C-alpha positions as CSV (number, residue, x, y, z in Angstrom):
1,M,0.0,0.0,0.0
2,V,1.4,3.3,-1.1
3,I,0.6,6.4,1.0
4,A,1.1,9.6,-0.9
5,H,1.1,13.1,0.5
6,P,-2.3,14.7,-0.1
7,T,-0.8,17.6,-2.2
8,S,1.6,15.4,-4.3
9,Q,0.8,14.7,-7.9
10,V,1.8,11.8,-10.0
11,I,3.7,12.9,-13.0
12,A,3.5,10.3,-15.6
13,A,2.6,10.2,-19.3
14,G,-0.5,8.5,-20.3
15,P,-0.4,5.5,-22.7
16,A,-1.2,7.6,-25.8
17,T,1.5,10.2,-24.9
18,A,4.0,7.5,-24.3
19,L,3.3,5.9,-27.6
20,L,3.6,9.3,-29.4
21,L,7.0,9.9,-27.7
22,V,8.2,6.5,-28.8
23,I,7.2,7.1,-32.4
24,V,8.8,10.5,-32.4
25,G,12.0,9.0,-31.0
26,V,12.1,6.3,-33.7
27,V,11.6,8.9,-36.4
28,V,14.4,11.1,-35.0
29,V,16.8,8.1,-34.8
30,G,15.8,7.0,-38.3
31,G,16.4,10.5,-39.7
32,L,19.8,10.7,-38.1
33,L,20.8,7.3,-39.5
34,A,19.6,8.3,-42.9
35,M,21.6,11.6,-42.8
36,F,24.7,9.7,-41.7
37,M,24.4,7.2,-44.5
38,A,23.8,9.9,-47.1
39,G,27.0,11.7,-45.8
40,R,29.1,8.6,-46.2
41,R,27.8,8.1,-49.7
42,R,28.6,11.7,-50.6
43,A,32.1,11.5,-49.1
44,A,32.7,8.2,-51.1
45,R,31.9,10.0,-54.3
46,K,34.4,12.8,-53.8
47,P,37.5,12.5,-56.1
48,P,40.7,11.5,-54.2
49,P,43.3,14.2,-53.7
50,P,46.1,14.4,-56.2
51,P,48.8,11.8,-55.4
52,A,51.8,14.1,-55.6
53,P,52.5,17.8,-55.8
54,Q,52.9,19.3,-59.3
55,P,56.5,19.8,-60.4
56,G,57.6,23.3,-59.7
57,A,54.8,24.0,-57.3
58,D,57.1,25.2,-54.6
59,S,59.3,27.2,-56.9
60,W,59.4,31.0,-56.7
61,D,61.4,31.4,-59.9
62,T,59.9,33.1,-63.0
63,P,59.4,30.5,-65.8
64,P,61.9,30.9,-68.6
65,S,59.1,31.4,-71.2
66,S,58.1,34.7,-69.7
67,P,59.5,38.0,-71.2
68,D,61.2,39.1,-67.9
69,A,62.9,35.7,-67.1
70,G,66.3,37.2,-66.6
71,D,65.1,40.1,-64.4
72,H,65.0,39.2,-60.8
73,N,65.5,42.6,-59.3
74,D,63.2,42.9,-56.2
75,G,64.2,46.5,-55.3
76,R,66.9,45.7,-52.7
């Protein structure tokens, strides 16, 4: 036998509310899973990065085909 204080209230969801919350939870989890799977598919379709840097990519020299190839005066 449970004796409750006369002013206490039982806070519980009714069966219809509980069912609604379960359905909402399942829909949210399903949506998250669908977004995760879509993101994985999208990432798999991305082209891979280039395997090696391009030759001369780190060079600061002027290419020999330009008109000022011999002029490297930077004002110093």
